[in-house]
C-alpha positions as CSV (number, residue, x, y, z in Angstrom):
1,M,-43.0,21.5,14.6
2,L,-42.3,25.1,15.5
3,P,-45.4,27.3,14.9
4,L,-44.0,30.3,12.9
5,Q,-45.1,33.8,13.6
6,T,-45.2,36.7,11.1
7,F,-44.0,40.3,11.9
8,T,-47.6,41.5,12.0
9,A,-48.7,38.7,14.3
10,L,-45.8,39.4,16.7
11,V,-46.7,43.2,16.9
12,Q,-50.4,42.4,17.4
13,Q,-49.6,39.9,20.2
14,F,-47.3,42.5,21.9
15,A,-50.0,45.1,21.8
16,A,-52.6,42.7,23.1
17,S,-50.4,41.6,26.0
18,A,-49.5,45.1,26.9
19,Q,-53.0,46.4,26.8
20,S,-54.4,43.5,28.9
21,A,-51.8,44.3,31.6
22,A,-52.5,48.1,31.6
23,T,-55.3,50.0,33.4
24,A,-55.6,52.7,30.8
25,L,-55.8,52.8,27.0
26,L,-52.4,52.6,25.4
27,D,-51.4,54.4,22.2
28,F,-50.3,51.9,19.5
29,T,-50.8,54.2,16.5
30,V,-48.1,54.4,13.8
31,G,-45.2,56.5,15.1
32,S,-46.1,56.1,18.8
33,V,-43.4,55.1,21.3
34,L,-45.1,51.8,22.2
35,R,-45.6,50.9,18.5
36,A,-41.9,51.5,17.9
37,V,-41.0,49.3,20.9
38,A,-43.4,46.6,19.7
39,E,-42.0,46.6,16.1
40,A,-38.4,46.6,17.4
41,N,-39.1,43.5,19.6
42,A,-40.9,41.8,16.7
43,S,-37.8,42.2,14.5
44,V,-35.6,40.6,17.2
45,A,-38.1,37.8,17.6
46,L,-38.1,37.1,13.8
47,W,-34.4,36.9,13.9
48,M,-34.4,34.5,16.8
49,Q,-37.1,32.5,15.1
50,W,-34.9,32.2,12.0
51,L,-31.9,31.0,14.2
52,I,-34.1,28.4,15.8
53,M,-35.3,27.1,12.4
54,L,-31.7,27.0,11.1
55,V,-30.6,24.9,14.1
56,M,-33.6,22.6,13.7
57,S,-32.8,22.1,10.0
58,K,-29.3,21.0,10.8
59,I,-30.1,18.4,13.4
60,R,-32.0,16.2,11.1
61,A,-30.6,14.5,7.9
62,A,-34.0,15.0,6.1
63,T,-33.6,18.8,6.3
64,C,-29.8,19.2,5.9
65,V,-28.4,20.3,2.6
66,G,-24.9,20.5,1.1
67,P,-21.9,20.6,3.5
68,D,-24.3,20.2,6.6
69,L,-25.6,16.9,5.2
70,D,-22.0,15.8,4.6
71,T,-21.2,16.5,8.3
72,W,-24.3,14.7,9.5
73,M,-23.5,11.6,7.4
74,A,-19.8,11.7,8.5
75,D,-21.0,10.5,12.0
76,F,-22.0,7.3,10.3
77,G,-18.9,7.0,8.3
78,L,-20.6,7.8,5.0
79,T,-19.3,10.2,2.4
80,R,-20.9,11.6,-0.7
81,L,-20.1,9.8,-3.9
82,P,-17.9,11.9,-6.2
83,A,-18.6,12.9,-9.7
84,V,-17.9,10.4,-12.5
85,A,-15.9,11.4,-15.5
86,A,-17.5,10.7,-18.9
87,T,-15.8,7.9,-20.8
88,G,-16.3,7.0,-24.5
89,A,-14.6,6.1,-27.7
90,V,-13.2,8.4,-30.3
91,T,-11.8,7.7,-33.8
92,F,-8.3,8.9,-34.7
93,S,-7.8,9.1,-38.4
94,R,-5.1,10.1,-40.9
95,F,-4.9,11.1,-44.5
96,S,-1.7,9.1,-45.3
97,P,-1.6,5.7,-43.5
98,S,1.8,4.7,-45.0
99,T,3.4,4.3,-41.6
100,S,2.3,3.3,-38.1
101,A,1.3,5.8,-35.6
102,L,1.1,5.8,-31.8
103,V,-1.6,7.5,-29.7
104,P,-0.1,7.6,-26.2
105,V,-2.0,7.5,-23.0
106,G,-2.5,11.0,-21.7
107,A,-2.9,12.6,-25.1
108,Q,-5.7,15.1,-25.1
109,V,-8.5,16.0,-27.5
110,K,-11.2,18.7,-27.2
111,T,-14.7,19.6,-28.3
112,A,-15.1,22.0,-31.2
113,D,-15.7,24.9,-28.9
114,G,-12.7,24.1,-26.7
115,T,-14.7,23.9,-23.5
116,Q,-14.3,20.2,-22.8
117,S,-11.1,18.3,-22.8
118,F,-10.7,14.5,-22.9
119,A,-7.6,12.4,-22.2
120,V,-6.7,9.1,-23.7
121,I,-6.8,6.2,-21.2
122,A,-5.8,2.6,-21.3
123,D,-8.4,0.1,-22.4
124,T,-7.4,-3.5,-23.0
125,T,-10.7,-4.2,-24.9
126,Q,-9.6,-2.0,-27.8
127,P,-7.9,-4.0,-30.5
128,T,-5.1,-1.5,-31.1
129,W,-4.1,-1.2,-27.4
130,N,-0.4,-1.9,-26.9
131,A,0.6,-2.3,-23.2
132,G,4.3,-2.3,-24.0
133,M,4.1,1.1,-25.8
134,A,1.6,2.5,-23.3
135,G,-0.7,3.6,-26.1
136,Y,-2.8,2.7,-29.1
137,L,-0.7,1.6,-32.1
138,I,-2.3,2.3,-35.5
139,P,-0.7,-0.1,-37.9
140,A,0.6,1.0,-41.3
141,A,-2.1,0.9,-44.1
142,T,-4.8,1.4,-41.4
143,A,-6.5,4.8,-41.8
144,S,-8.2,5.0,-38.4
145,A,-8.5,3.4,-35.0
146,S,-10.9,3.6,-32.1
147,V,-9.4,4.9,-28.8
148,T,-11.0,5.2,-25.4
149,V,-10.9,8.7,-23.8
150,Q,-12.1,10.1,-20.5
151,A,-13.2,13.7,-19.6
152,V,-10.5,15.6,-17.8
153,T,-13.2,17.3,-15.6
154,P,-15.7,14.8,-14.0
155,G,-19.4,15.5,-14.2
156,T,-22.1,15.9,-16.8
157,G,-20.2,18.6,-18.5
158,G,-18.2,15.8,-20.2
159,N,-21.4,14.4,-21.8
160,V,-21.3,15.5,-25.5
161,Q,-23.2,14.7,-28.7
162,I,-22.1,12.8,-31.7
163,G,-19.2,14.7,-33.5
164,A,-18.6,17.2,-30.7
165,I,-15.0,16.0,-30.1
166,S,-13.1,17.2,-33.1
167,L,-9.9,18.9,-32.0
168,L,-6.4,17.6,-31.2
169,A,-5.1,19.4,-28.1
170,S,-1.6,18.8,-29.3
171,A,0.0,17.3,-32.4
172,I,0.2,13.5,-32.6
173,P,2.7,12.3,-35.3
174,G,0.9,10.4,-38.0
175,V,-2.6,11.4,-36.8
176,D,-4.6,14.2,-38.5
177,T,-8.2,14.2,-37.2
178,V,-10.3,13.0,-34.3
179,N,-14.1,12.5,-34.0
180,N,-16.6,10.7,-31.8
181,A,-19.0,8.6,-33.8
182,A,-21.2,8.0,-30.7
183,A,-22.4,10.4,-28.0
184,V,-20.6,10.4,-24.7
185,T,-23.1,10.0,-21.9
186,T,-21.5,8.4,-18.9
187,G,-20.6,11.6,-17.0
188,I,-22.4,12.1,-13.7
189,N,-22.2,15.0,-11.2
190,A,-21.4,14.5,-7.5
191,E,-24.1,12.7,-5.6
192,A,-27.1,14.9,-5.0
193,D,-28.6,15.5,-1.5
194,A,-31.7,13.4,-2.4
195,A,-29.6,10.5,-3.7
196,F,-27.3,10.7,-0.6
197,L,-30.3,10.5,1.7
198,A,-31.8,7.5,-0.2
199,R,-28.5,5.7,0.1
200,F,-28.3,6.4,3.8
201,Q,-31.7,4.9,4.2
202,N,-30.5,1.8,2.4
203,Y,-27.5,1.8,4.6
204,I,-29.6,1.8,7.8
205,N,-32.1,-0.8,6.5
206,T,-29.4,-3.3,5.5
207,R,-27.1,-3.2,8.6
208,A,-26.3,-6.7,9.8
209,R,-28.4,-8.2,7.0
210,A,-27.0,-10.5,4.4
211,T,-29.9,-9.8,2.0
212,L,-30.4,-8.8,-1.7
213,A,-30.9,-5.2,-0.4
214,A,-27.5,-5.4,1.4
215,I,-25.7,-6.6,-1.7
216,A,-27.4,-3.9,-3.8
217,Y,-26.3,-1.3,-1.3
218,A,-22.7,-2.5,-1.5
219,I,-22.8,-2.1,-5.3
220,Q,-24.5,1.2,-5.1
221,S,-21.8,2.6,-2.9
222,V,-19.0,1.8,-5.4
223,Q,-19.8,4.4,-8.0
224,Q,-22.8,6.5,-9.2
225,G,-24.7,5.5,-12.4
226,L,-24.4,1.7,-11.9
227,T,-27.2,-0.7,-12.8
228,W,-27.1,-4.4,-11.8
229,T,-28.9,-7.7,-11.7
230,I,-28.5,-10.4,-9.1
231,A,-29.2,-14.0,-10.0
232,E,-29.4,-16.4,-7.0
233,N,-28.1,-20.0,-7.2
234,T,-26.7,-19.4,-10.6
235,N,-23.2,-19.7,-12.1
236,T,-21.6,-17.8,-15.0
237,A,-22.9,-20.4,-17.5
238,A,-26.5,-19.6,-16.3
239,G,-26.6,-23.1,-14.8
240,Y,-28.0,-24.0,-11.3
241,Q,-25.4,-23.8,-8.5
242,P,-26.7,-23.7,-5.0
243,G,-25.2,-21.1,-2.7
244,N,-23.7,-19.0,-5.5
245,F,-25.1,-15.7,-6.7
246,L,-24.1,-14.0,-10.0
247,V,-23.9,-10.2,-10.1
248,T,-23.9,-8.4,-13.4
249,V,-22.9,-4.8,-13.2
250,D,-23.0,-2.1,-15.9
251,D,-21.9,1.5,-15.8
252,G,-24.0,2.5,-18.8
253,S,-21.4,1.8,-21.4
254,G,-22.2,-1.9,-21.8
255,S,-18.5,-2.8,-21.3
256,P,-17.5,-1.6,-17.8
257,P,-13.7,-1.7,-17.1
258,S,-12.3,-4.7,-15.1
259,S,-11.3,-2.3,-12.3
260,L,-14.9,-1.5,-11.7
261,I,-15.9,-5.2,-11.7
262,T,-13.2,-5.9,-9.2
263,A,-14.2,-3.0,-7.0
264,C,-17.8,-4.3,-6.9
265,G,-16.6,-7.8,-5.9
266,V,-14.6,-6.3,-3.0
267,A,-17.6,-4.3,-1.8
268,I,-19.9,-7.3,-2.0
269,A,-17.5,-9.4,0.1
270,A,-18.3,-7.2,3.1
271,Y,-22.1,-7.8,2.8
272,R,-22.5,-11.3,1.4
273,P,-24.0,-14.1,3.5
274,I,-21.5,-16.4,5.3
275,G,-20.9,-19.6,3.4
276,S,-22.0,-18.2,0.1
277,T,-19.9,-17.7,-3.1
278,W,-20.4,-15.1,-5.7
279,T,-19.2,-13.9,-9.1
280,T,-19.2,-10.4,-10.5
281,Q,-19.2,-9.7,-14.2
282,G,-20.0,-7.2,-16.9
283,P,-23.1,-7.5,-19.0
284,T,-23.4,-9.2,-22.4
285,V,-24.5,-6.6,-24.9
286,E,-27.4,-6.9,-27.3
287,T,-27.1,-4.4,-30.1
288,A,-30.3,-2.5,-31.2
289,N,-30.2,-1.3,-34.8
290,V,-33.0,1.2,-35.5
291,A,-34.3,2.7,-38.8
292,L,-37.2,5.2,-39.0
293,T,-38.6,7.8,-41.3
294,I,-40.0,11.2,-40.0
295,T,-42.4,13.6,-41.6
296,T,-42.7,17.2,-40.6
297,N,-45.3,20.0,-41.1
298,P,-44.5,22.8,-43.5
299,A,-42.9,24.9,-40.8
300,G,-40.6,22.1,-39.7
301,N,-37.0,21.7,-40.8
302,K,-36.7,18.0,-41.6
303,P,-33.0,18.0,-42.6
304,G,-32.1,19.8,-39.4
305,L,-34.1,17.3,-37.3
306,L,-32.4,14.1,-38.6
307,T,-29.4,14.3,-36.3
308,P,-31.3,15.3,-33.1
309,V,-33.8,12.4,-33.6
310,Q,-30.9,10.0,-34.1
311,A,-29.2,11.4,-31.0
312,A,-32.5,11.1,-28.9
313,V,-33.1,7.5,-30.0
314,D,-29.4,6.6,-29.3
315,A,-29.5,8.2,-25.9
316,Y,-32.8,6.5,-24.9
317,I,-31.4,3.0,-25.8
318,N,-28.1,3.6,-24.1
319,A,-29.8,4.7,-20.9
320,L,-31.7,1.4,-20.5
321,P,-30.6,-0.3,-17.3
322,N,-29.0,-3.7,-17.1
323,G,-31.6,-6.4,-17.8
324,A,-34.2,-4.1,-19.2
325,G,-35.8,-4.8,-22.6
326,L,-36.5,-2.3,-25.5
327,P,-40.2,-1.9,-26.4
328,Y,-40.7,-1.5,-30.1
329,S,-43.5,1.0,-29.5
330,R,-41.1,3.4,-27.7
331,I,-39.1,4.2,-30.8
332,P,-41.7,6.6,-32.4
333,L,-42.5,8.2,-29.0
334,V,-38.9,9.2,-28.6
335,A,-38.8,10.6,-32.1
336,Y,-42.0,12.6,-31.6
337,G,-40.6,14.1,-28.4
338,V,-37.7,15.8,-30.2
339,D,-39.7,18.5,-31.9
340,P,-43.5,19.4,-32.2
341,S,-43.1,19.9,-35.9
342,I,-42.7,16.1,-36.4
343,T,-46.1,14.9,-37.6
344,N,-45.5,11.3,-38.4
345,V,-42.9,8.5,-37.7
346,S,-43.2,5.7,-40.1
347,S,-41.4,2.6,-41.4
348,Y,-39.6,2.2,-38.1
349,T,-37.9,-1.1,-37.5
350,L,-35.9,-2.6,-34.6
351,N,-33.2,-5.0,-35.8
352,S,-35.1,-5.1,-39.1
353,G,-38.2,-6.3,-37.4
354,T,-41.3,-5.0,-35.6
355,A,-41.1,-6.9,-32.3
356,D,-39.8,-5.8,-28.8
357,L,-36.2,-6.6,-28.1
358,A,-36.1,-8.6,-24.9
359,A,-33.1,-8.7,-22.5
360,V,-32.4,-11.5,-20.1
361,S,-30.8,-11.1,-16.7
362,G,-27.2,-9.9,-17.1
363,Q,-27.8,-8.4,-20.5
364,S,-27.7,-4.8,-21.6
365,I,-29.2,-3.4,-24.7
366,R,-27.1,-0.7,-26.4
367,A,-27.6,1.3,-29.6
368,G,-26.0,0.1,-32.8
369,T,-26.8,1.8,-36.1
370,V,-29.6,4.4,-35.8
371,T,-30.8,5.5,-39.3
372,V,-33.2,8.4,-39.6
373,S,-34.5,9.5,-43.0
């Protein structure tokens, strides 16, 4: 570690060295020639000290930041994981459902303030998806349909609250309105320096090892925001199968696309033990329906807090990682944290009961109906 010197210390050391080598008393008062020379040299020394520190910070991954860290990691063939575009469901509705309507892939919708745009993407899990027509076909006599959209700009900017998406970017024949009934929360910014360093450590620690940590690293390198569970000697029916391991992956939505599941399987193939078999799958979803009543002090605005409390509970549940349970006692704590004017949370139930909601391996708990009164 380089011992750093201050400007004053450098001037003092210059004066002490010069005086010790002189046979007569030297003048180092303010404005003297020797004082000016000492201060000039101290300024140069500080600049050189800064250059040395800059070089030292760039030769170690632990002290590199931004592009310098990217360059350092490139020597090992590692690149920073890109931002993830937020994906969620919106509902397209119409006032007169007398004829069918097609919502094509690529059609765009926007938030009410116009700052965030979302494009319709293909999703075979949606019942109205029609591959032949490359879009979502809303049948006649059907007033609305759920459609999957993805933020045009990747990152957390695409994460929006309930009801934020409400504008059609361009007219869609037979469709009048759009709205998102659930918050969109799956957008993630590009991998941060700290996360990049942590993944590099996992990379080093799992080289040439066919271990659980190596499989976890393979999954971790596919995309940000993934959670997973690994069940050894288990098949897809949760039965005993020696030599097979079952990997359940979730991207936070509870229903990751098949392309992501496939990508995880390909990544695992490079790290799995020889002679083993494996299966990758999405999670089974356990729905959590919550009801609660809040009370505020006289200064609180209860009607204005109903939606924020609902959004907070919804966000907490949807952020639970794959395989994690939902404690019943967390519900009031989340509600209390929304605003200090909330003085009581009562009559709260979880799936109409008062017990914790457990999740087994391969299962994700996601919010269903959250009712706040």
